Residue frames as qw, qx, qy, qz and C-alpha x, y, z in Angstrom:
[[0.403, 0.792, -0.456, 0.051, -10.87, 13.70, -18.20],
 [0.967, -0.216, -0.016, 0.136, -8.73, 10.58, -17.69],
 [0.123, 0.885, -0.427, 0.137, -5.19, 11.28, -16.53],
 [0.018, -0.495, 0.847, -0.195, -4.01, 7.98, -15.12],
 [0.825, -0.099, -0.462, -0.309, -4.76, 4.50, -13.88],
 [0.471, -0.489, 0.655, -0.332, -4.53, 2.09, -10.97],
 [0.762, 0.181, -0.587, -0.206, -3.58, -1.54, -11.64],
 [0.726, -0.483, 0.407, -0.274, -3.84, -4.24, -8.97],
 [0.450, 0.504, -0.734, -0.067, -0.96, -6.73, -9.35],
 [0.794, -0.224, -0.565, 0.017, -1.50, -8.81, -6.21],
 [0.557, -0.362, -0.484, 0.569, -1.10, -8.68, -2.43],
 [0.108, -0.845, -0.222, 0.475, -0.36, -4.98, -1.70],
 [0.379, -0.205, 0.471, 0.769, 1.36, -4.40, -5.05],
 [0.412, 0.796, 0.425, -0.122, -0.20, -1.84, -7.38],
 [0.424, 0.108, 0.288, 0.852, 0.91, 0.38, -10.25],
 [0.057, 0.839, 0.387, -0.378, -0.30, 3.95, -9.95],
 [0.418, 0.185, 0.362, 0.812, 0.03, 6.17, -13.00],
 [0.018, 0.896, 0.427, -0.120, -0.98, 9.80, -12.92],
 [0.070, 0.983, -0.087, -0.145, 0.22, 13.06, -14.53],
 [0.549, 0.695, -0.452, 0.107, 3.18, 11.32, -16.11],
 [0.232, -0.538, 0.745, -0.319, 4.32, 9.58, -12.89],
 [0.834, -0.040, -0.516, -0.192, 4.46, 5.81, -12.47],
 [0.291, -0.540, 0.629, -0.478, 4.61, 4.60, -8.86],
 [0.685, -0.020, -0.724, -0.074, 4.91, 1.00, -7.68],
 [0.523, -0.582, 0.312, -0.540, 3.62, 0.08, -4.22],
 [0.662, -0.379, 0.603, -0.233, 4.92, -2.67, -1.92],
 [0.600, 0.464, -0.553, -0.345, 6.49, -4.80, -4.67],
 [0.619, -0.218, 0.729, -0.196, 5.87, -8.52, -4.11],
 [0.623, 0.480, -0.426, -0.446, 6.68, -10.69, -7.12],
 [0.287, -0.211, 0.929, -0.101, 7.09, -14.12, -5.54],
 [0.533, 0.016, -0.614, -0.583, 5.16, -16.81, -7.39],
 [0.847, -0.294, -0.003, -0.444, 2.64, -19.29, -6.03],
 [0.961, -0.076, -0.224, 0.145, 4.38, -21.83, -3.82],
 [0.485, 0.393, -0.365, 0.691, 7.35, -19.61, -2.96],
 [0.521, -0.623, -0.497, 0.305, 7.78, -18.53, 0.63],
 [0.036, 0.819, -0.084, 0.566, 7.85, -15.00, 1.99],
 [0.610, -0.123, -0.560, 0.547, 10.14, -14.69, 5.00],
 [0.288, -0.824, -0.254, -0.416, 8.67, -12.67, 7.86],
 [0.006, 0.646, -0.529, 0.551, 11.48, -12.77, 10.42],
 [0.510, -0.382, 0.622, -0.455, 12.14, -14.87, 13.55],
 [0.182, -0.106, 0.969, 0.127, 12.08, -18.00, 11.42],
 [0.499, 0.496, 0.571, -0.423, 8.50, -17.35, 10.32],
 [0.022, 0.178, -0.622, -0.762, 7.47, -17.68, 6.69],
 [0.597, 0.413, 0.488, -0.485, 4.30, -18.01, 4.64],
 [0.403, 0.094, 0.759, 0.503, 3.74, -19.69, 1.30],
 [0.292, 0.298, -0.158, -0.895, 2.27, -17.59, -1.50],
 [0.524, 0.298, 0.767, -0.219, -1.07, -18.97, -2.68],
 [0.547, 0.761, 0.344, -0.054, -1.61, -16.95, -5.88],
 [0.612, 0.140, 0.243, 0.739, 0.62, -15.66, -8.67],
 [0.003, 0.592, 0.057, -0.804, 1.08, -11.92, -9.22],
 [0.617, 0.691, 0.289, -0.241, -0.62, -10.59, -12.34],
 [0.585, 0.761, -0.246, 0.134, 2.73, -9.66, -13.92],
 [0.847, -0.160, -0.141, 0.487, 6.39, -10.44, -13.31],
 [0.324, -0.779, 0.039, 0.536, 8.91, -7.88, -12.13],
 [0.405, -0.129, 0.552, 0.717, 10.51, -8.06, -15.60],
 [0.173, 0.602, 0.667, 0.404, 7.22, -6.87, -17.13],
 [0.178, -0.782, -0.335, 0.496, 7.15, -3.61, -15.18],
 [0.392, 0.828, 0.113, 0.385, 7.29, -0.32, -17.06],
 [0.399, 0.284, -0.347, 0.800, 9.92, 2.22, -15.96],
 [0.426, -0.760, -0.489, 0.046, 8.91, 3.44, -12.49],
 [0.095, 0.785, -0.160, 0.590, 9.59, 6.86, -11.01],
 [0.169, -0.460, 0.657, -0.574, 9.50, 5.55, -7.44],
 [0.543, -0.252, -0.801, -0.011, 8.58, 2.63, -5.23],
 [0.416, -0.529, 0.232, -0.702, 6.36, 3.48, -2.26],
 [0.603, 0.004, -0.783, 0.149, 7.22, 0.84, 0.35],
 [0.569, -0.693, -0.103, -0.430, 5.22, 0.70, 3.59],
 [0.575, -0.643, 0.494, -0.110, 7.77, -1.52, 5.37],
 [0.325, 0.512, -0.785, -0.124, 10.42, -4.13, 4.84],
 [0.688, -0.087, 0.643, -0.324, 8.57, -7.44, 5.17],
 [0.299, -0.165, 0.855, 0.389, 8.84, -10.47, 2.89],
 [0.333, 0.559, 0.751, 0.108, 5.37, -10.08, 1.41],
 [0.148, 0.945, 0.164, -0.240, 6.00, -6.41, 0.53],
 [0.245, 0.817, -0.511, -0.109, 9.62, -6.55, -0.63],
 [0.949, -0.124, 0.289, -0.010, 11.05, -9.94, -1.61],
 [0.545, -0.397, 0.560, 0.481, 14.14, -11.53, -3.13],
 [0.520, 0.483, 0.590, 0.385, 12.60, -11.58, -6.62],
 [0.078, 0.979, 0.182, 0.043, 11.94, -7.84, -6.38],
 [0.411, -0.801, 0.297, 0.319, 15.42, -7.16, -5.04],
 [0.586, -0.119, 0.623, 0.504, 17.05, -9.04, -7.89],
 [0.417, 0.546, 0.625, 0.371, 14.77, -7.69, -10.63],
 [0.026, 0.973, 0.214, -0.079, 14.51, -3.98, -9.81],
 [0.511, 0.624, -0.154, 0.571, 17.09, -1.53, -11.11],
 [0.590, -0.354, -0.412, 0.598, 19.37, -0.58, -8.20],
 [0.157, 0.078, 0.013, 0.984, 18.95, 3.07, -9.21],
 [0.280, -0.612, -0.624, -0.397, 15.21, 2.98, -8.50],
 [0.152, -0.390, 0.315, -0.852, 13.96, 5.69, -6.13],
 [0.505, -0.383, -0.773, 0.020, 12.40, 4.09, -3.03],
 [0.240, -0.481, 0.220, -0.814, 10.39, 6.01, -0.44],
 [0.721, -0.273, -0.637, -0.007, 9.91, 4.08, 2.78],
 [0.621, -0.778, -0.089, 0.025, 10.61, 4.06, 6.52],
 [0.042, -0.870, 0.488, -0.061, 13.93, 5.27, 7.91],
 [0.644, -0.365, 0.672, -0.007, 14.90, 1.73, 8.96],
 [0.818, 0.381, 0.424, 0.074, 14.00, 0.16, 5.60],
 [0.429, 0.892, -0.132, 0.051, 15.86, 2.89, 3.69],
 [0.263, -0.745, 0.614, -0.002, 19.06, 2.23, 5.66],
 [0.736, -0.082, 0.671, 0.034, 18.80, -1.51, 4.98],
 [0.727, 0.609, 0.313, 0.056, 18.09, -1.03, 1.28],
 [0.203, 0.922, -0.330, -0.016, 20.97, 1.42, 0.83],
 [0.440, -0.538, 0.718, 0.041, 23.27, -1.24, 2.29],
 [0.722, 0.192, 0.661, 0.063, 21.89, -3.66, -0.30],
 [0.397, 0.018, 0.533, 0.747, 22.78, -1.33, -3.15],
 [0.086, 0.766, 0.557, 0.309, 19.57, 0.71, -3.55],
 [0.416, -0.075, -0.189, 0.886, 21.33, 4.03, -3.07],
 [0.169, -0.276, -0.176, -0.930, 18.29, 6.20, -3.84],
 [0.448, -0.509, -0.735, 0.012, 16.29, 4.95, -0.85],
 [0.083, -0.446, 0.171, -0.874, 14.70, 7.78, 1.11],
 [0.356, -0.352, -0.818, 0.282, 13.47, 7.18, 4.67],
 [0.235, -0.533, -0.110, -0.805, 10.61, 9.17, 6.17],
 [0.031, -0.165, -0.773, 0.611, 9.42, 9.59, 9.73],
 [0.059, 0.672, 0.738, -0.016, 5.68, 10.06, 10.29],
 [0.114, 0.919, 0.266, -0.268, 4.45, 13.35, 8.74],
 [0.257, -0.536, 0.461, 0.659, 7.68, 13.88, 6.80],
 [0.675, 0.658, 0.207, -0.263, 7.34, 14.44, 3.05],
 [0.442, -0.249, 0.605, 0.614, 9.21, 13.68, -0.15],
 [0.500, 0.702, 0.135, -0.488, 8.37, 15.38, -3.44],
 [0.562, 0.080, 0.639, 0.519, 8.85, 14.14, -6.99],
 [0.256, 0.700, 0.001, -0.667, 8.74, 16.67, -9.82],
 [0.527, 0.193, 0.711, 0.424, 8.02, 16.12, -13.50],
 [0.083, 0.072, 0.388, 0.915, 7.04, 18.06, -16.61],
 [0.323, -0.488, -0.599, -0.546, 3.31, 17.66, -15.93],
 [0.540, -0.713, -0.035, -0.447, 3.34, 18.43, -12.22],
 [0.074, 0.459, -0.769, 0.439, 4.48, 16.90, -8.94],
 [0.769, -0.388, -0.470, -0.192, 3.58, 14.27, -6.38],
 [0.154, -0.588, 0.555, -0.568, 4.10, 14.76, -2.66],
 [0.731, -0.159, -0.663, 0.008, 4.48, 11.60, -0.58],
 [0.320, -0.603, 0.381, -0.623, 3.65, 12.07, 3.11],
 [0.396, 0.021, -0.893, 0.214, 4.42, 9.36, 5.68],
 [0.576, -0.459, -0.078, -0.672, 1.45, 8.61, 7.93],
 [0.396, -0.388, 0.722, -0.414, 1.01, 6.77, 11.23],
 [0.821, 0.033, -0.483, -0.304, 0.49, 3.01, 11.25],
 [0.462, -0.483, 0.665, -0.333, 0.72, 0.27, 13.87],
 [0.558, 0.286, -0.725, -0.286, 1.67, -3.25, 12.74],
 [0.561, -0.171, -0.797, 0.144, 1.00, -5.11, 16.01],
 [0.491, -0.779, -0.211, -0.327, -0.74, -4.60, 19.34],
 [0.670, -0.735, 0.100, 0.027, 1.09, -3.51, 22.48],
 [0.406, -0.688, 0.535, 0.275, 4.73, -4.52, 23.01],
 [0.768, 0.189, 0.564, 0.239, 4.58, -6.89, 20.01],
 [0.420, 0.905, 0.054, -0.041, 4.89, -3.82, 17.76],
 [0.185, -0.824, 0.512, 0.161, 8.60, -3.71, 18.61],
 [0.665, -0.150, 0.711, 0.172, 9.06, -7.19, 17.14],
 [0.619, 0.578, 0.494, 0.197, 7.92, -6.20, 13.64],
 [0.432, 0.151, 0.199, 0.867, 9.51, -3.79, 11.14],
 [0.093, 0.491, 0.241, -0.832, 8.42, -0.14, 11.47],
 [0.282, 0.477, 0.738, 0.386, 5.60, 0.64, 9.04],
 [0.098, 0.334, 0.071, -0.935, 4.10, 3.79, 7.53],
 [0.458, 0.685, 0.567, -0.014, 0.96, 4.61, 5.66],
 [0.305, -0.127, 0.291, 0.898, 1.32, 7.17, 2.90],
 [0.357, 0.785, 0.369, -0.347, -0.63, 9.99, 1.29],
 [0.454, 0.077, 0.492, 0.739, 0.11, 10.70, -2.36],
 [0.207, 0.806, 0.284, -0.477, -0.90, 14.18, -3.52],
 [0.532, 0.251, 0.511, 0.627, -0.69, 14.65, -7.26],
 [0.061, 0.765, 0.137, -0.626, -0.50, 18.27, -8.39],
 [0.637, 0.659, 0.316, 0.244, -0.84, 19.67, -11.88],
 [0.546, 0.348, 0.006, 0.762, 1.46, 22.30, -13.44],
 [0.145, -0.730, -0.058, -0.665, -0.36, 25.07, -11.58],
 [0.130, 0.297, -0.711, 0.624, 0.40, 23.46, -8.21],
 [0.651, -0.202, 0.182, -0.709, -3.16, 22.53, -7.25],
 [0.321, -0.122, 0.930, -0.132, -3.89, 19.06, -5.85],
 [0.559, 0.134, -0.469, -0.670, -5.80, 17.06, -8.45],
 [0.853, -0.130, -0.472, -0.181, -5.81, 13.66, -6.76],
 [0.275, -0.577, 0.628, -0.444, -5.23, 12.62, -3.16],
 [0.854, 0.037, -0.493, -0.159, -4.54, 8.88, -2.75],
 [0.443, -0.612, 0.540, -0.371, -4.03, 7.23, 0.63],
 [0.729, 0.140, -0.670, -0.001, -2.36, 3.84, 1.22],
 [0.711, -0.652, 0.002, -0.265, -3.03, 2.40, 4.67],
 [0.206, 0.526, -0.786, 0.251, 0.08, 0.21, 4.89],
 [0.623, -0.221, -0.749, 0.057, -0.01, -2.84, 7.15],
 [0.098, -0.295, 0.431, -0.847, -1.72, -1.44, 10.22],
 [0.208, -0.481, -0.836, 0.160, -4.26, -2.22, 12.87],
 [0.189, -0.837, -0.279, -0.431, -6.86, 0.26, 14.04],
 [0.575, -0.240, -0.364, 0.693, -5.15, 2.56, 16.51],
 [0.094, -0.875, -0.324, 0.346, -5.79, 5.96, 18.07],
 [0.302, -0.496, 0.314, 0.751, -2.82, 7.48, 16.22],
 [0.272, 0.304, 0.718, 0.564, -4.67, 6.94, 12.92],
 [0.031, 0.823, 0.542, -0.168, -7.26, 9.51, 13.99],
 [0.190, -0.669, 0.140, 0.704, -4.80, 12.27, 13.08],
 [0.341, 0.069, 0.690, 0.635, -4.97, 11.29, 9.40],
 [0.109, 0.699, 0.626, 0.327, -8.47, 12.62, 8.60],
 [0.220, -0.876, -0.180, 0.390, -7.74, 15.73, 10.66],
 [0.303, -0.507, 0.420, 0.689, -4.71, 16.45, 8.47],
 [0.072, 0.086, -0.721, -0.684, -6.31, 15.19, 5.24],
 [0.476, 0.277, 0.564, -0.616, -10.10, 15.58, 5.44],
 [0.718, 0.542, -0.039, -0.435, -10.52, 15.06, 1.68],
 [0.355, -0.332, 0.835, 0.258, -9.26, 11.74, 0.29],
 [0.595, 0.356, -0.343, -0.634, -10.20, 10.73, -3.24],
 [0.881, 0.135, -0.432, -0.139, -9.02, 7.13, -3.19],
 [0.428, -0.615, 0.613, -0.249, -7.73, 4.82, -0.48],
 [0.708, 0.198, -0.676, -0.052, -6.02, 1.44, -0.72],
 [0.626, -0.547, 0.352, -0.430, -6.78, -0.53, 2.45],
 [0.343, 0.334, -0.874, 0.087, -4.52, -3.41, 3.52],
 [0.797, -0.292, 0.058, -0.526, -6.74, -6.16, 4.92],
 [0.634, 0.282, -0.720, 0.007, -6.33, -9.91, 5.44],
 [0.753, -0.571, 0.138, -0.297, -6.42, -10.21, 9.21],
 [0.609, 0.456, -0.609, 0.224, -2.82, -11.46, 9.11],
 [0.764, -0.600, 0.150, -0.185, -2.04, -13.71, 12.08],
 [0.363, 0.579, -0.701, 0.204, 1.50, -14.58, 13.08],
 [0.021, 0.169, -0.920, 0.353, 1.95, -17.83, 15.00],
 [0.246, -0.383, -0.856, -0.245, -1.74, -18.38, 14.35],
 [0.303, -0.679, -0.603, 0.291, -2.84, -15.91, 17.02],
 [0.250, -0.528, -0.082, 0.807, -1.20, -12.47, 16.84],
 [0.410, 0.789, 0.445, 0.110, -3.28, -10.15, 14.64],
 [0.434, -0.407, 0.171, 0.785, -1.00, -7.75, 12.73],
 [0.043, -0.059, -0.417, -0.906, -3.20, -6.36, 9.91],
 [0.489, 0.091, 0.251, -0.830, -6.83, -5.30, 9.83],
 [0.242, 0.256, 0.933, 0.071, -9.52, -7.92, 9.43],
 [0.029, 0.513, 0.629, 0.583, -12.81, -7.17, 7.65],
 [0.308, -0.822, -0.471, 0.081, -14.43, -5.52, 10.66],
 [0.413, -0.605, 0.027, 0.681, -11.46, -3.27, 11.39],
 [0.312, 0.088, 0.515, 0.794, -11.16, -2.46, 7.69],
 [0.055, -0.706, -0.594, -0.381, -14.75, -1.26, 7.53],
 [0.387, -0.830, -0.256, 0.309, -14.21, 0.89, 10.63],
 [0.465, -0.320, 0.265, 0.782, -11.04, 2.28, 9.03],
 [0.180, 0.419, 0.569, 0.684, -12.99, 3.29, 5.90],
 [0.239, -0.844, -0.469, -0.102, -15.51, 5.05, 8.12],
 [0.494, -0.685, -0.041, 0.534, -12.65, 6.88, 9.89],
 [0.391, -0.191, 0.403, 0.805, -10.64, 7.92, 6.81],
 [0.396, 0.697, 0.410, -0.435, -13.83, 8.65, 4.81],
 [0.195, -0.256, 0.595, 0.737, -12.38, 8.32, 1.29],
 [0.570, 0.355, -0.133, -0.729, -14.54, 8.96, -1.76],
 [0.892, 0.236, -0.322, -0.210, -13.52, 5.52, -3.11],
 [0.480, -0.575, 0.656, -0.090, -11.72, 2.57, -1.52],
 [0.779, 0.347, -0.499, -0.156, -9.94, -0.40, -3.10],
 [0.786, -0.502, 0.347, -0.100, -9.15, -3.38, -0.83],
 [0.601, 0.545, -0.580, 0.071, -5.77, -5.10, -1.25],
 [0.110, 0.397, -0.804, 0.428, -3.65, -7.57, 0.76],
 [0.683, -0.171, 0.279, -0.653, -6.32, -10.15, 1.57],
 [0.952, 0.033, 0.208, -0.224, -5.76, -13.64, 0.09],
 [0.572, 0.667, -0.477, 0.003, -2.23, -14.09, -1.23],
 [0.237, 0.423, -0.798, 0.358, -0.72, -15.85, 1.79],
 [0.598, -0.291, -0.747, -0.012, -1.61, -18.58, 4.27],
 [0.267, -0.167, -0.557, 0.768, -1.19, -16.21, 7.23],
 [0.303, -0.161, -0.117, -0.932, -4.30, -14.28, 6.18],
 [0.034, 0.223, 0.920, -0.321, -7.28, -15.21, 8.37],
 [0.305, 0.583, 0.416, -0.627, -9.95, -12.76, 7.16],
 [0.426, 0.303, 0.678, 0.517, -11.24, -13.32, 3.60],
 [0.002, 0.104, 0.232, 0.967, -12.49, -10.50, 1.41],
 [0.384, -0.513, -0.648, -0.411, -16.10, -11.56, 2.06],
 [0.454, -0.514, -0.519, 0.510, -15.55, -10.63, 5.71],
 [0.145, -0.231, 0.024, 0.962, -14.81, -7.06, 4.59],
 [0.202, -0.284, -0.595, -0.724, -17.78, -7.08, 2.18],
 [0.423, -0.568, -0.706, 0.009, -20.08, -8.06, 5.04],
 [0.377, -0.559, -0.364, 0.642, -18.86, -5.40, 7.44],
 [0.104, -0.097, 0.221, 0.965, -18.66, -2.59, 4.86],
 [0.280, -0.438, -0.648, -0.556, -22.30, -3.29, 4.02],
 [0.448, -0.590, -0.621, 0.258, -23.18, -3.17, 7.71],
 [0.277, -0.500, -0.162, 0.804, -21.70, 0.32, 8.09],
 [0.392, 0.809, 0.382, -0.214, -23.48, 1.48, 4.93],
 [0.030, -0.786, 0.379, 0.487, -20.39, 2.23, 2.86],
 [0.727, 0.103, 0.640, 0.229, -20.54, -0.55, 0.26],
 [0.523, 0.814, 0.244, 0.065, -21.09, 1.99, -2.52],
 [0.094, -0.912, 0.360, 0.172, -17.59, 3.40, -1.87],
 [0.607, -0.385, 0.667, 0.196, -15.78, 0.14, -2.67],
 [0.677, 0.577, -0.352, -0.292, -14.26, -0.90, -6.01],
 [0.806, -0.284, 0.515, 0.061, -13.09, -4.52, -6.07],
 [0.428, 0.705, -0.488, -0.286, -10.27, -5.21, -8.52],
 [0.992, 0.016, 0.099, 0.075, -9.18, -8.61, -9.77],
 [0.569, -0.474, 0.412, 0.531, -5.45, -9.26, -10.18],
 [0.404, 0.098, 0.576, 0.704, -4.26, -7.55, -13.33],
 [0.117, 0.796, 0.568, 0.175, -7.36, -5.36, -13.54],
 [0.296, 0.006, -0.012, 0.955, -6.94, -1.65, -14.18],
 [0.030, 0.842, 0.529, -0.104, -9.21, 1.28, -13.39],
 [0.366, 0.562, 0.097, 0.735, -8.75, 4.72, -14.85],
 [0.350, -0.550, -0.385, 0.653, -7.97, 7.66, -12.58],
 [0.161, 0.730, 0.291, 0.597, -9.39, 11.09, -13.18],
 [0.073, 0.342, -0.363, 0.864, -8.98, 14.26, -11.10],
 [0.367, -0.201, 0.464, -0.781, -10.69, 13.68, -7.75],
 [0.817, -0.039, 0.371, -0.440, -12.15, 10.22, -8.35],
 [0.253, -0.191, 0.915, 0.248, -11.75, 6.68, -9.57],
 [0.558, 0.171, -0.354, -0.730, -13.86, 5.84, -12.60],
 [0.566, 0.001, 0.778, -0.272, -16.24, 2.93, -12.07],
 [0.334, 0.189, -0.691, -0.612, -17.10, 0.65, -14.97]]
């Protein structure tokens, strides 16, 4: 029974539709050649166009924003999104966005939840631990969260549990996620091996991504955030290699930009 879909738009931007809800993740609608600004004078040029423009979006119930960084929330998004859009993000990002006119921005600390209700059920968004940089460098980057989306039907039972890693490195604090959520239907893993200043690794490369899949143990995983910007150092083939090495290649669904896969209760349909 098909009840929804996942569309990959580019970078970490996806459209998730399920049980009447439409959620947009990490909206990045810069075009090829435009620069994403990453703070401290750093920027990166976008290498590929998003599959659709912000003006092509359907009405969205909420934006799930892992953190406020130029390749996850940009000036095109800020200009094109309705200011009344519900945004669920970090506490810091929510404060900033409210000052910019997005008054329905809700900030979550790790393990806090926000619930959306609709005629066909509800979705609970739980903020999860993430670490965007090693050691003291973490303080130089915006706070980041992963998220768990739990879609419930009218009877209140969880039909689909979808995890978004957010921009994170492997870290001991992530080990709490599978303890809290031992059953994950679908996970979106942010890869790319992003390197700032050419050296500082701030997102998982292919090897870390494969280890993360082994840790979170989702039924299905979709890689995102891997080739849109020049700061990415780990191509998707790096992840393919390592996920094969750990014996989990059969879990992975690779989506092209613009491609959609249908979502059914408790799994992603493979074509």
